[in-house]
C-alpha positions in Angstrom: 39.1 18.7 20.3 35.5 17.6 18.8 34.6 19.2 15.4 30.9 19.8 15.4 28.7 20.9 12.6 25.3 22.9 13.9 24.0 22.1 10.1 20.6 21.7 8.4 19.6 20.4 5.6 16.3 22.5 3.7 14.7 20.8 1.0 12.8 23.5 -0.9 11.1 23.0 -4.3 14.1 20.9 -5.5 16.8 22.4 -4.0 18.9 21.3 -1.2 20.3 24.2 1.1 22.9 23.4 3.7 22.6 26.1 6.8 25.0 26.6 9.7 22.7 27.9 12.5 25.9 28.9 14.4 28.1 30.5 11.6 24.7 32.0 10.2 25.9 30.6 6.5 24.1 28.7 3.8 24.7 27.3 0.7 23.2 25.6 -2.4 24.5 21.7 -2.8 24.1 19.9 -5.9 24.5 16.6 -3.9 21.5 14.5 -3.4 22.1 14.9 0.4 19.4 12.4 1.8 21.2 9.5 0.1 24.9 10.5 1.6 27.0 8.7 4.2 28.1 10.4 7.3 31.6 10.4 5.9 30.6 11.9 2.8 28.5 14.6 5.0 31.6 15.6 6.4 33.4 16.1 3.2 30.7 18.5 1.9 30.4 20.5 5.1 34.3 20.8 5.1 33.9 21.8 1.5 31.3 24.6 2.5 33.6 25.8 5.3 30.8 24.5 7.9 32.5 22.4 10.5 33.8 24.6 13.5 34.6 24.1 17.1 31.3 24.5 19.1 33.3 24.4 22.6 35.3 27.7 21.3 31.9 29.5 20.4 30.6 28.4 24.0 33.6 30.0 25.7 32.9 33.4 23.7 29.3 33.4 25.4 30.5 32.6 28.8 31.1 35.8 31.0 31.0 37.2 34.5 28.2 39.3 35.3 28.8 42.8 34.3 26.0 44.2 32.6 27.0 47.2 30.2 23.7 48.3 29.2 20.3 48.9 31.0 16.9 49.9 30.3 15.5 52.8 32.8 11.7 53.2 33.4 11.3 56.8 34.7 7.7 56.4 35.7 4.7 54.0 35.7 2.4 56.6 34.6 0.7 56.7 31.6 -1.4 58.9 29.1 -2.8 55.9 27.0 -5.0 53.1 27.6 -3.9 50.6 25.0 -6.3 47.6 24.5 -3.6 44.9 25.0 -1.6 46.7 27.2 0.5 44.1 29.7 1.5 46.8 32.2 -2.0 47.8 33.4 -1.9 46.1 36.7 1.2 47.9 37.6 0.1 51.5 36.4 0.6 54.3 39.2 1.8 57.8 39.4 5.6 57.3 40.4 9.0 58.4 39.3 12.1 57.4 39.6 14.8 59.2 42.0 17.7 60.9 40.0 20.0 59.2 42.3 19.0 55.4 41.4 19.3 56.4 37.8 22.7 58.0 38.1 23.8 54.7 40.2 22.6 52.4 37.2 24.3 54.5 35.0 27.5 54.5 36.4 27.7 50.8 37.0 26.9 50.1 33.1 29.6 52.8 32.2 32.0 51.2 34.5 31.5 47.7 33.3 31.7 48.8 29.7 35.3 50.1 30.6 36.0 46.7 32.6 34.9 44.7 29.4 36.3 47.3 26.8 32.6 47.3 25.0 30.4 50.2 24.3 27.4 50.9 26.6 23.7 51.7 26.0 21.0 53.1 28.0 17.2 52.3 26.8 14.6 54.6 28.3 11.3 52.7 28.6 7.9 52.9 30.0 6.2 50.9 32.7 4.0 53.5 31.3 4.8 56.5 29.1 8.3 58.0 29.7 7.5 61.2 28.2 5.0 61.9 30.9 8.0 62.6 32.9 9.8 64.8 30.1 12.3 66.6 32.3 13.3 63.3 34.4 13.9 61.9 30.9 16.2 64.9 29.7 18.2 64.7 32.9 18.7 60.7 33.0 19.8 61.5 29.4 22.1 64.1 29.8 23.9 62.5 32.6 24.5 59.3 30.6 26.2 61.2 28.1 28.1 63.5 30.3 29.7 60.2 32.1 30.2 58.6 28.8 32.3 61.6 27.8 34.1 62.2 30.8 35.2 58.3 30.6 35.8 58.2 27.1 33.2 55.5 26.6 31.1 55.1 23.3 27.3 55.0 24.4 23.8 55.8 22.8 20.3 56.6 24.2 17.3 54.8 22.7 13.9 56.2 23.9 10.8 54.1 23.5 7.5 56.4 23.4 4.0 56.2 22.4 4.7 59.3 20.5 1.8 61.2 21.9 3.9 64.5 22.9 4.1 68.0 22.2 6.7 69.7 20.0 7.8 71.8 23.2 8.7 68.4 24.9 10.2 67.1 21.6 12.3 69.9 21.4 13.6 69.0 24.8 14.8 65.5 24.4 15.9 65.7 20.6 19.6 66.7 21.5 19.7 64.1 24.3 19.0 61.0 22.4 20.5 58.9 19.6 17.5 56.9 18.3 14.0 56.7 19.1 11.2 53.7 18.9 8.0 55.3 18.4 4.7 52.9 18.8 2.3 53.0 15.9 -0.3 50.3 15.0 -1.3 51.1 11.5 -3.3 53.5 9.7 -5.4 55.7 11.4 -8.5 53.9 12.1 -6.6 50.9 13.1 -4.3 52.5 15.1 -7.1 54.4 16.8 -9.1 51.4 17.8 -6.1 50.0 19.5 -4.1 53.1 21.0 -6.1 55.9 22.7 -5.5 58.2 25.6 -6.9 57.3 29.0 -9.8 59.9 28.1 -10.6 58.2 24.9 -8.8 60.4 22.6 -7.8 59.5 19.3 -3.8 59.4 18.8 -3.0 58.7 15.4 -2.3 62.0 13.9 -0.3 63.3 16.7 1.8 60.2 16.4 2.2 60.6 12.8 3.3 64.4 13.7 5.9 63.0 15.9 7.3 60.7 13.4 7.4 63.8 11.2 9.0 65.5 13.8 11.8 63.0 13.9 12.3 62.5 10.4 12.6 66.2 9.8 15.2 66.5 12.4 16.9 63.7 11.2 16.9 61.6 14.2 17.0 57.9 13.5 13.5 56.4 14.6 12.0 52.7 14.5 8.2 52.3 13.8 7.1 49.6 16.3 3.8 48.0 15.3 1.7 45.5 17.6 -0.1 43.2 15.0 -3.3 42.0 15.8 -6.3 40.5 14.2 -8.1 43.9 13.8 -5.0 45.8 12.0 -3.5 42.6 10.1 -5.1 43.4 6.7 -4.3 47.1 6.6 -0.7 47.3 7.6 0.6 46.5 3.9 -1.0 49.4 2.4 0.2 51.5 5.2 3.5 50.8 5.0 3.2 51.6 1.3 2.0 54.9 2.1 4.8 55.7 4.8 7.5 54.4 2.2 6.1 56.9 -0.3 6.5 59.8 2.1 9.6 59.0 3.3 8.5 58.3 7.0 9.8 55.0 7.4 13.4 53.8 8.3 13.1 50.8 10.5 9.9 48.8 11.1 9.5 46.5 13.8 6.8 44.0 14.0 5.5 42.2 16.8 2.5 39.8 17.2 0.6 40.6 20.5 0.3 38.3 23.2 -2.7 37.8 25.1 -2.9 39.0 28.6 -5.7 40.2 31.1 -6.1 43.6 29.5 -6.3 42.1 25.9 -8.9 39.7 27.1 -11.0 42.1 28.9 -11.2 43.9 25.3 -12.1 40.9 23.4 -8.8 40.6 21.4 -7.5 37.3 20.1 -4.2 36.4 19.0 -2.7 36.5 15.3 -2.4 33.2 13.8 1.1 32.1 13.1 0.3 32.0 9.4 -1.2 35.4 9.2 1.9 36.8 11.1 4.3 35.3 8.8 2.2 36.1 5.7 2.0 39.7 6.3 5.6 39.7 7.5 6.5 38.6 3.9 4.3 40.9 2.2 5.8 43.9 4.0 9.3 42.6 3.3 8.4 42.4 -0.4 7.0 45.8 -0.3 10.3 47.2 1.1 12.6 45.0 -1.1 13.7 47.9 -3.2 14.4 50.3 -0.5 16.7 50.8 2.4 14.0 50.3 4.9 14.8 47.5 7.2 12.2 45.0 8.6 12.8 43.3 12.1 11.1 40.9 14.4 12.2 40.0 17.9 11.6 36.1 17.2 14.3 36.2 14.3 17.3 38.4 13.7 18.2 38.3 10.1 21.9 39.7 10.5 22.7 38.3 13.8 22.9 35.2 15.7 22.3 35.2 19.7 22.0 32.9 22.5 20.0 34.9 24.6 16.6 36.4 23.8 16.7 39.1 26.5 20.3 39.5 27.0 20.1 39.0 30.8 24.0 38.5 30.7 24.5 42.0 30.0 21.5 43.9 30.7 19.2 44.7 33.5 16.0 46.9 34.1 15.7 49.8 36.5 11.9 50.4 37.7 10.6 53.7 39.5 10.4 51.8 42.9 14.3 50.8 42.5 13.7 47.3 41.6 16.4 45.9 39.3 14.4 43.0 37.1 15.4 41.1 34.0 12.0 41.7 32.5 9.6 44.5 31.7 7.0 42.3 32.3 7.8 41.6 35.5 8.6 45.0 37.1 7.1 44.8 40.8 5.0 41.9 42.7 1.9 42.7 40.8 3.4 40.9 37.9 3.0 37.1 37.4 5.9 35.1 38.0 7.9 38.1 39.2 9.6 36.0 41.9 11.5 34.3 38.8 12.6 37.7 36.9 13.1 40.2 39.9 16.9 40.2 40.4 17.4 42.8 43.5 17.2 46.4 44.1 19.1 49.9 44.4 19.1 50.1 48.4 19.0 53.4 50.3 22.5 54.0 49.7 22.2 53.8 46.1 24.1 50.6 45.8 23.0 47.8 43.5 22.5 44.7 45.0 21.7 41.9 42.9 20.8 38.4 43.8 23.7 36.2 42.5 21.6 33.0 42.6 18.9 34.2 40.8 21.1 36.1 38.2 23.0 33.0 37.8 19.8 31.0 37.0 18.6 33.2 34.5 21.8 33.4 32.6 21.8 29.9 32.1 18.8 30.4 29.8 20.5 30.0 26.4 19.3 28.3 23.4 22.2 25.8 24.0 20.8 25.0 27.1 17.0 24.3 26.4 16.4 20.8 25.1 13.6 21.8 23.0 15.9 24.3 21.1 18.5 21.9 20.6 17.2 20.5 17.2 15.6 23.8 15.9 16.8 25.6 13.0 16.1 29.0 14.8 18.0 28.4 18.0 20.5 30.9 17.4 17.8 33.4 15.9 15.1 33.4 18.5 17.5 32.0 21.3 14.7 30.2 23.2 12.3 33.2 22.7 10.6 34.9 26.0 11.4 33.4 29.1 8.5 35.1 30.7 6.1 33.9 28.4 7.6 30.0 29.2 7.2 30.5 32.6 3.7 31.6 32.2 2.6 28.5 30.0 4.6 25.9 31.5 6.1 27.3 35.1 9.6 26.8 33.9 11.6 28.9 32.0 13.6 26.4 30.6 10.4 24.3 29.4 9.1 25.8 26.3 6.0 24.1 25.6 3.6 24.6 22.9 4.2 28.3 21.9 3.0 29.6 18.4 6.2 32.1 18.4 8.3 28.9 17.6 6.3 28.2 14.5 6.7 32.0 13.5 10.4 32.1 14.2 11.2 28.8 12.5 9.2 30.0 9.3 10.8 33.3 9.1 14.2 31.9 9.8 13.8 29.7 7.0 12.2 32.4 4.8 15.4 34.5 5.4 17.9 31.6 4.5 15.9 30.9 1.0 15.7 34.7 0.3 19.6 34.9 1.0 20.2 31.7 -1.3 18.0 33.8 -4.3 15.5 31.0 -4.2 12.4 33.1 -3.6 11.8 34.8 -6.8 8.0 33.7 -6.9 5.4 33.4 -4.5 6.5 32.4 -1.0 3.5 31.3 0.9 3.6 30.0 4.6 2.4 26.4 3.2 5.3 26.5 0.8 7.7 27.2 3.7 6.1 24.7 6.0 6.6 22.0 3.6 10.4 22.6 3.8 10.4 22.6 7.7 7.5 20.9 8.9 9.3 18.1 10.7 11.8 18.9 13.4 15.7 18.4 13.0 17.1 14.6 13.5 21.1 14.4 14.4 22.8 12.3 11.4 26.2 10.5 12.8 27.8 10.6 15.9 27.8 13.4 18.5 31.3 14.9 17.7 29.7 15.0 14.0 26.2 16.6 14.3 24.1 17.0 11.5 20.8 18.3 11.7 18.4 17.2 9.1 15.1 18.9 7.9 12.7 17.4 5.3 9.7 15.5 5.0 11.0 12.3 6.5 12.2 12.8 9.9 10.5 14.0 12.9 11.4 14.6 16.5 7.9 13.6 18.2 9.3 15.0 21.9 9.8 18.6 20.5 6.4 20.1 21.0 7.8 23.7 20.4 8.5 23.2 16.7 5.3 21.6 15.6 3.7 23.0 12.9 0.3 22.6 14.7 1.1 24.9 17.3 -0.2 28.6 16.6 1.2 31.6 18.1 18.1 44.8 22.6 20.6 40.9 21.6 23.9 39.8 21.9 25.9 38.5 19.1 29.1 36.4 19.6 30.9 40.0 18.7 29.1 43.1 18.9 25.7 44.1 20.5 23.1 45.0 18.2 22.5 48.6 17.9 
């Protein structure tokens, strides 16, 4: 069996760092790596424990379709009118039938038993789930009761805009395990982007919701959408939340342009600006136990699918089963690619196996543009919906500015793990290490990908420095 190294060399300020993207390990080397022959590379890789069997790792990610987690959207109604909302075209007052929700829950719990894995339920909005609080409670309670009855470990994550009364929060607090609350920075920034459908400001209520979950010791994530409007106010806001002990996990996302954002005159965040604010906030949180996360680069885990389609699906209020939150009905662009099936009149799950099989092939191992990228097991090909929108093909990355962000943050985390970021770490300095894409060294059986300032793959547009912009590891799910 062939031994393969998915190893990259990063040249950063005179240091040579070996990084294995599949094993997610790094090591500083004293060798002048650019001058070594292939056999000498192999010896160094063996010395650092970097040679491994790629075929074995591929086997570990090939599964039958037995999804053991799901996102349930109880309603498409919403009480907010956010300036960048992707789901506005699908907005309607429609609610999921509880029988369809319980059918989906039974399905994922039974699959968890078959796979001997824990299960996870996400309650999300095609609008705002807490505009249907009673339904959320009923769904959560049913999930918990089935898990208890069948002796399956499971957890419930609620995603909310945080604009809820204390009465509704009291109703849900004992039915969920963790909550994600959207908050876009300090009051002025947040209220310029996230207001109610009647134009009411929302920041103070949302902050009160965060305070509620903190006081009730319910784990929570603050999700912040980064735009040009709030970019420069975020670090000071994070510092204030940290001082008030109202921050446990902060998740940052650059917003992506859509019809709603364009009508509101929002422009995307430049890749260097997002990287710089990420690094700045990371340094602010350095002496704390607060975690900073971003979907395009998991610091701890490796993954081959961005949206975990092999183990997860989404159920809409219409009973549609889809693989994408941005493709919940026929009004959404490219919905024909991502809608997998439905729950029928008899509450049986009907999946289009051909579509499901096609979508589960979208792994970073199978995407040509990702094959030589250092972030291929961190972003896992990034969002297939965005790829389809850019190129019409989920396997063709095209020119995505998120690729630039994902690579930069991946390398930043590697350098940080090696203790090489004691001084200032700018986007320009990171780019000087990864500005050129990877090139294979040696035979196919002994691949050594090489990143420095002298190697370039002109065919990999996704990794060009000029392009602006729930996961499964090989073992356990990210919780």
